[in-house]
Backbone as JSON, one array per atom type, in Angstrom:
{
  "sequence": "MKPSYETTLLVRDCCLCLHVQRAARALARRFDEALRPLDLTNGQFSLMMSLNRPEPPAMGSVASLLAMDRTTLTAALKPLERRDLIHITADPSDRRSRLLALTPKGRSLLARAVPIWEREHLEIEKLIPDGDPGNLRKSLIALS",
  "N": [[-10.56, 5.02, 24.26], [-9.42, 6.36, 21.41], [-8.17, 5.57, 18.59], [-5.21, 8.04, 17.3], [-5.02, 10.8, 14.53], [-2.76, 10.52, 13.86], [-2.23, 8.29, 14.02], [-3.85, 7.02, 12.35], [-2.49, 8.23, 10.52], [0.14, 7.23, 10.57], [-0.24, 4.18, 9.44], [-1.41, 4.06, 7.26], [0.62, 4.94, 6.32], [3.4, 3.16, 6.34], [1.47, -0.05, 6.93], [2.57, -2.97, 6.32], [0.7, -4.54, 5.14], [-1.6, -3.29, 4.17], [-0.27, -2.09, 1.61], [0.43, -4.19, 0.52], [-2.35, -5.65, -0.16], [-3.18, -3.18, -1.73], [-1.21, -3.42, -3.52], [-1.39, -6.19, -4.8], [-4.7, -6.25, -5.73], [-4.38, -3.53, -7.98], [-2.44, -4.68, -10.01], [-3.89, -7.12, -9.97], [-6.06, -6.12, -11.54], [-4.75, -4.83, -13.61], [-3.57, -7.32, -14.59], [-6.46, -8.8, -15.76], [-8.3, -6.28, -17.18], [-6.07, -7.02, -19.95], [-6.26, -9.89, -19.65], [-8.44, -10.12, -20.51], [-9.64, -9.65, -23.85], [-9.9, -12.68, -24.21], [-12.04, -13.34, -22.68], [-10.88, -14.85, -19.64], [-10.11, -14.07, -16.72], [-7.61, -12.63, -14.6], [-7.35, -14.51, -12.2], [-8.67, -16.93, -13.35], [-6.46, -17.15, -14.76], [-4.22, -18.1, -13.86], [-4.83, -20.16, -12.29], [-5.56, -22.45, -13.84], [-3.55, -22.2, -14.6], [-2.65, -23.52, -12.87], [-3.11, -26.31, -12.82], [-1.9, -27.11, -15.23], [0.22, -29.85, -14.97], [2.02, -32.32, -15.44], [0.58, -34.62, -15.21], [-2.64, -35.11, -14.12], [-3.45, -32.72, -10.76], [-4.54, -33.25, -7.1], [-7.06, -31.77, -5.38], [-6.36, -30.59, -3.46], [-4.08, -29.53, -3.35], [-3.69, -28.03, -5.24], [-5.8, -26.21, -3.62], [-4.21, -25.37, -1.78], [-1.49, -24.27, -3.17], [-2.04, -22.63, -4.55], [-3.11, -21.0, -1.96], [-5.86, -21.18, -1.29], [-9.3, -22.18, -0.05], [-10.61, -24.57, 0.5], [-13.03, -24.84, -0.9], [-13.73, -21.42, -2.29], [-11.85, -23.01, -3.84], [-13.72, -25.04, -4.95], [-15.98, -22.79, -6.06], [-14.54, -21.21, -7.65], [-13.87, -23.12, -10.41], [-16.14, -23.63, -11.13], [-17.06, -22.18, -13.35], [-14.96, -22.42, -15.57], [-15.36, -25.3, -15.22], [-17.81, -25.01, -17.07], [-17.32, -23.75, -19.53], [-15.74, -25.74, -20.39], [-13.38, -25.9, -20.25], [-11.98, -26.71, -18.31], [-10.74, -30.66, -16.33], [-12.83, -32.54, -13.98], [-12.38, -34.95, -11.78], [-13.39, -37.56, -10.14], [-11.23, -39.85, -8.04], [-9.5, -42.02, -8.53], [-8.08, -43.9, -6.98], [-8.56, -42.39, -4.5], [-12.28, -41.98, -3.82], [-13.65, -40.03, -3.5], [-11.74, -37.79, -3.34], [-10.64, -35.15, -5.75], [-10.16, -35.08, -9.1], [-7.79, -32.31, -10.85], [-8.0, -31.54, -14.25], [-6.98, -29.76, -16.95], [-8.45, -29.36, -19.84], [-8.63, -30.35, -23.7], [-9.03, -28.39, -24.87], [-9.31, -26.66, -22.9], [-6.34, -25.99, -22.36], [-5.49, -24.93, -25.18], [-6.94, -22.46, -25.32], [-5.25, -21.81, -22.48], [-2.2, -21.36, -23.94], [-3.1, -19.52, -25.3], [-3.05, -17.46, -24.02], [-0.72, -16.88, -22.19], [1.33, -15.06, -24.03], [0.2, -13.41, -23.96], [0.46, -12.29, -21.08], [3.51, -13.08, -20.91], [4.05, -10.41, -21.66], [2.71, -8.55, -20.58], [3.64, -9.07, -17.98], [7.01, -8.18, -18.29], [6.32, -5.63, -19.21], [6.11, -4.65, -16.42], [7.11, -5.52, -14.17], [9.31, -3.77, -15.53], [8.48, -1.58, -13.7], [8.9, -1.76, -11.17], [10.85, -0.3, -9.13], [13.98, -0.68, -7.68], [14.17, -2.27, -10.26], [14.71, -5.18, -9.27], [12.83, -7.66, -10.1], [13.09, -9.93, -8.51], [14.32, -10.33, -6.34], [11.55, -8.88, -4.77], [9.94, -10.68, -5.61], [11.47, -12.52, -4.01], [11.08, -11.36, -1.3], [8.14, -11.03, -1.68], [7.5, -14.28, -0.97], [8.44, -14.64, 0.87], [7.54, -14.11, 3.11], [4.96, -14.94, 2.99]],
  "CA": [[-9.6, 5.84, 23.21], [-9.6, 6.16, 19.87], [-6.26, 5.82, 18.03], [-5.39, 9.25, 16.96], [-5.09, 10.42, 13.83], [-0.99, 10.2, 13.54], [-1.18, 6.92, 14.05], [-4.38, 6.65, 10.93], [-1.0, 8.29, 8.89], [1.5, 6.08, 10.56], [-1.31, 2.52, 9.13], [-1.56, 4.4, 5.51], [2.05, 5.29, 5.48], [3.9, 1.78, 7.22], [1.21, -0.62, 6.15], [2.67, -3.68, 5.28], [-0.59, -5.62, 4.43], [-2.6, -2.35, 3.31], [0.68, -1.58, 1.07], [0.86, -6.1, -0.68], [-3.6, -5.22, -0.59], [-3.62, -2.68, -3.13], [-0.47, -4.04, -5.29], [-2.27, -6.78, -5.54], [-5.29, -4.99, -6.94], [-3.57, -3.05, -9.06], [-2.53, -6.11, -10.36], [-5.38, -7.91, -10.24], [-6.6, -5.34, -12.35], [-4.0, -4.63, -14.31], [-4.21, -8.63, -15.56], [-7.31, -8.22, -16.45], [-7.76, -6.48, -18.78], [-4.83, -7.37, -20.15], [-7.05, -11.24, -20.13], [-10.12, -9.79, -21.55], [-10.46, -10.68, -24.77], [-9.79, -14.27, -24.22], [-12.45, -13.7, -21.39], [-10.13, -14.56, -19.23], [-9.15, -13.35, -15.43], [-6.51, -13.78, -14.03], [-7.52, -15.99, -10.87], [-9.11, -17.74, -13.79], [-5.58, -17.84, -15.49], [-3.03, -19.35, -11.81], [-5.69, -21.54, -11.25], [-5.63, -23.21, -15.31], [-2.06, -22.46, -14.96], [-1.89, -24.19, -12.24], [-3.22, -27.45, -13.34], [-0.76, -27.99, -16.27], [1.04, -30.09, -15.06], [1.92, -34.29, -16.47], [-0.53, -35.01, -14.05], [-3.23, -33.9, -13.06], [-3.59, -32.05, -8.92], [-5.37, -33.3, -6.96], [-7.4, -30.73, -5.07], [-5.94, -30.22, -2.09], [-2.39, -29.35, -3.77], [-4.45, -26.87, -6.14], [-5.65, -24.63, -3.62], [-2.48, -25.22, -1.03], [-0.39, -23.55, -4.41], [-3.8, -20.11, -4.58], [-3.23, -20.09, -0.92], [-7.13, -20.71, -1.14], [-9.57, -22.73, 1.32], [-11.88, -25.88, -0.8], [-14.86, -24.12, -0.9], [-13.57, -21.44, -2.63], [-11.72, -23.26, -4.85], [-14.51, -25.41, -6.19], [-17.16, -22.6, -6.74], [-13.77, -20.58, -9.57], [-13.69, -24.24, -11.23], [-17.59, -23.84, -11.69], [-17.2, -21.56, -14.71], [-14.05, -22.79, -16.01], [-15.64, -26.63, -16.22], [-19.08, -24.72, -17.75], [-17.07, -23.84, -20.3], [-15.03, -26.58, -20.58], [-11.81, -25.46, -20.04], [-11.1, -27.94, -16.61], [-12.32, -31.78, -16.02], [-12.99, -32.71, -13.15], [-13.29, -36.94, -11.96], [-12.76, -38.57, -8.93], [-9.58, -39.78, -7.93], [-9.59, -44.12, -8.91], [-7.68, -44.23, -5.52], [-9.36, -42.07, -3.27], [-13.08, -41.74, -4.78], [-13.92, -38.38, -2.43], [-10.9, -37.17, -3.54], [-10.73, -35.5, -7.28], [-8.84, -34.27, -9.71], [-7.87, -31.49, -11.67], [-7.03, -31.42, -15.31], [-7.05, -29.45, -18.54], [-9.62, -30.26, -21.33], [-8.09, -30.2, -25.49], [-10.03, -26.8, -25.08], [-7.98, -25.33, -21.94], [-4.46, -26.59, -23.35], [-5.22, -23.69, -26.05], [-6.17, -21.41, -24.88], [-4.01, -21.42, -21.96], [-2.04, -21.26, -24.83], [-2.56, -18.17, -26.68], [-2.2, -16.9, -22.8], [0.88, -17.13, -21.88], [2.24, -14.71, -24.87], [-0.67, -11.44, -23.14], [1.11, -12.36, -19.32], [4.39, -12.1, -20.44], [4.22, -9.1, -22.3], [2.2, -7.52, -19.23], [4.49, -8.63, -16.82], [8.35, -7.64, -18.75], [5.86, -3.98, -18.35], [5.59, -4.23, -14.58], [9.02, -5.46, -13.69], [9.85, -2.66, -15.56], [8.28, -0.26, -13.11], [9.68, -2.77, -9.96], [11.68, 0.69, -8.78], [14.82, -1.09, -8.3], [14.66, -2.9, -11.05], [15.33, -6.3, -8.77], [12.08, -8.58, -9.55], [14.08, -11.4, -7.88], [14.01, -9.81, -4.41], [10.05, -8.71, -4.47], [9.9, -11.93, -5.25], [11.87, -13.61, -2.65], [10.42, -10.75, -0.14], [7.01, -11.71, -1.34], [7.78, -15.72, -1.01], [8.97, -14.97, 2.56], [5.94, -13.11, 3.94], [3.69, -16.33, 2.87]],
  "C": [[-9.31, 5.77, 22.45], [-7.99, 6.3, 19.79], [-6.55, 7.2, 16.99], [-4.69, 8.91, 14.77], [-3.44, 10.29, 12.94], [-1.03, 9.09, 12.95], [-2.56, 6.36, 12.79], [-3.02, 6.95, 10.12], [-0.17, 7.53, 8.8], [0.66, 4.72, 9.8], [-1.15, 3.91, 7.88], [-0.53, 4.51, 5.36], [2.87, 4.02, 6.0], [3.21, 0.25, 7.11], [1.58, -1.68, 5.53], [1.07, -4.66, 4.03], [-1.06, -4.35, 3.41], [-2.04, -1.68, 2.32], [0.31, -2.68, -0.61], [-0.47, -5.25, -1.27], [-3.67, -4.95, -1.97], [-2.47, -2.82, -4.12], [-0.98, -4.99, -5.72], [-3.47, -6.68, -6.26], [-5.23, -4.22, -7.65], [-3.14, -3.41, -10.42], [-3.04, -6.89, -11.18], [-6.09, -7.36, -11.63], [-6.02, -5.32, -13.79], [-3.75, -5.96, -15.58], [-5.65, -9.12, -15.96], [-7.85, -8.17, -17.23], [-7.04, -7.16, -19.74], [-5.46, -9.39, -21.21], [-8.17, -11.42, -21.08], [-10.4, -10.13, -22.19], [-10.65, -11.99, -25.14], [-10.51, -14.73, -23.1], [-11.97, -14.56, -20.05], [-10.1, -13.51, -17.08], [-8.33, -13.79, -15.02], [-6.56, -14.9, -12.57], [-7.97, -16.83, -11.84], [-7.52, -18.92, -14.96], [-4.53, -18.55, -15.13], [-3.69, -20.3, -11.48], [-5.52, -22.37, -12.7], [-4.03, -23.7, -15.08], [-1.71, -23.66, -14.24], [-1.96, -25.76, -12.37], [-2.56, -27.32, -14.24], [0.45, -28.31, -15.63], [1.17, -31.52, -15.67], [0.53, -35.03, -16.06], [-1.72, -34.51, -13.21], [-3.8, -34.37, -11.28], [-4.68, -32.51, -9.28], [-6.1, -31.38, -6.1], [-6.9, -29.98, -4.44], [-4.75, -29.32, -2.48], [-2.9, -28.19, -4.79], [-4.77, -26.12, -5.22], [-4.79, -24.57, -2.77], [-1.91, -24.57, -1.87], [-0.95, -22.21, -4.62], [-3.67, -20.48, -3.69], [-5.35, -19.61, -1.14], [-7.69, -22.1, -0.26], [-10.58, -23.82, -0.25], [-12.61, -24.9, -1.36], [-15.08, -22.59, -1.54], [-12.87, -21.7, -4.39], [-12.18, -23.61, -6.25], [-15.16, -24.03, -7.17], [-15.67, -21.2, -8.0], [-13.69, -21.4, -10.45], [-14.74, -24.07, -12.04], [-17.54, -23.11, -13.25], [-15.93, -22.26, -15.75], [-15.47, -24.18, -16.67], [-17.26, -26.79, -17.33], [-18.67, -24.72, -18.67], [-15.68, -23.93, -20.78], [-13.28, -26.83, -21.03], [-11.14, -26.51, -19.2], [-12.14, -28.66, -16.8], [-12.21, -32.06, -15.17], [-13.07, -33.89, -12.83], [-12.76, -37.45, -10.37], [-11.75, -39.31, -9.01], [-9.53, -41.36, -8.15], [-8.79, -44.13, -7.54], [-7.56, -43.45, -4.95], [-10.49, -41.59, -3.94], [-13.23, -40.02, -4.33], [-12.44, -37.14, -2.47], [-10.99, -36.75, -4.86], [-9.75, -34.77, -7.44], [-8.91, -33.2, -10.94], [-7.55, -31.73, -13.19], [-8.15, -30.52, -16.89], [-8.11, -29.97, -19.47], [-8.59, -29.49, -22.78], [-8.11, -28.43, -25.35], [-9.12, -25.3, -23.93], [-6.8, -25.58, -22.42], [-4.61, -24.84, -24.42], [-5.86, -22.55, -25.97], [-5.69, -20.82, -23.43], [-2.94, -20.91, -22.91], [-1.78, -20.05, -25.76], [-3.0, -17.21, -25.03], [-1.26, -16.22, -22.87], [1.13, -16.3, -22.49], [1.53, -13.07, -23.98], [-0.16, -11.46, -21.7], [2.52, -12.38, -19.45], [5.05, -10.86, -21.07], [3.93, -8.36, -20.79], [2.86, -8.12, -18.25], [6.18, -8.27, -16.97], [7.47, -6.35, -18.68], [6.14, -3.86, -16.95], [6.94, -5.01, -14.12], [9.53, -4.32, -13.69], [9.31, -1.14, -13.9], [8.36, -0.53, -11.96], [10.95, -1.07, -9.22], [13.34, 0.36, -8.39], [15.43, -1.52, -9.14], [15.18, -4.35, -10.17], [13.99, -7.15, -8.69], [11.98, -9.43, -8.62], [13.77, -10.78, -6.02], [12.4, -9.64, -3.65], [10.09, -9.68, -4.78], [9.57, -12.62, -4.67], [11.29, -13.04, -1.43], [8.83, -11.54, 0.28], [6.74, -13.05, -0.89], [7.61, -16.05, 0.78], [7.77, -15.04, 3.12], [4.67, -14.6, 3.89], [3.87, -17.64, 2.72]]
}
């Protein structure tokens, strides 16, 4: 027996996964557009921001933070490395592990990107119906 059309409408209207995916795509497009003048995508911005630490993180911790598998992370790192925005080195304490760091060029680009992110983020927060972005963040974190 196939699902009814009413079931289709129920999923369309109530499915949290569908609505989170739609919102994520819309936000990604919005940040992609805002960061385009710097030749960055929202994903690249998030990845570079995850490397903005006092000590270079290992690939595993970055993959975990960004909820990516290592293969996807490796692919995402390549264009940034080609642009000399990041540097990948072997971990001296474990030669099998890789450490990720921003280059001076990467830090400079990230510094130019942050004000763009801040402006866009403030505009997006104004669109949240209850005016409480903290509550939305808490809910999303609970789901992840």
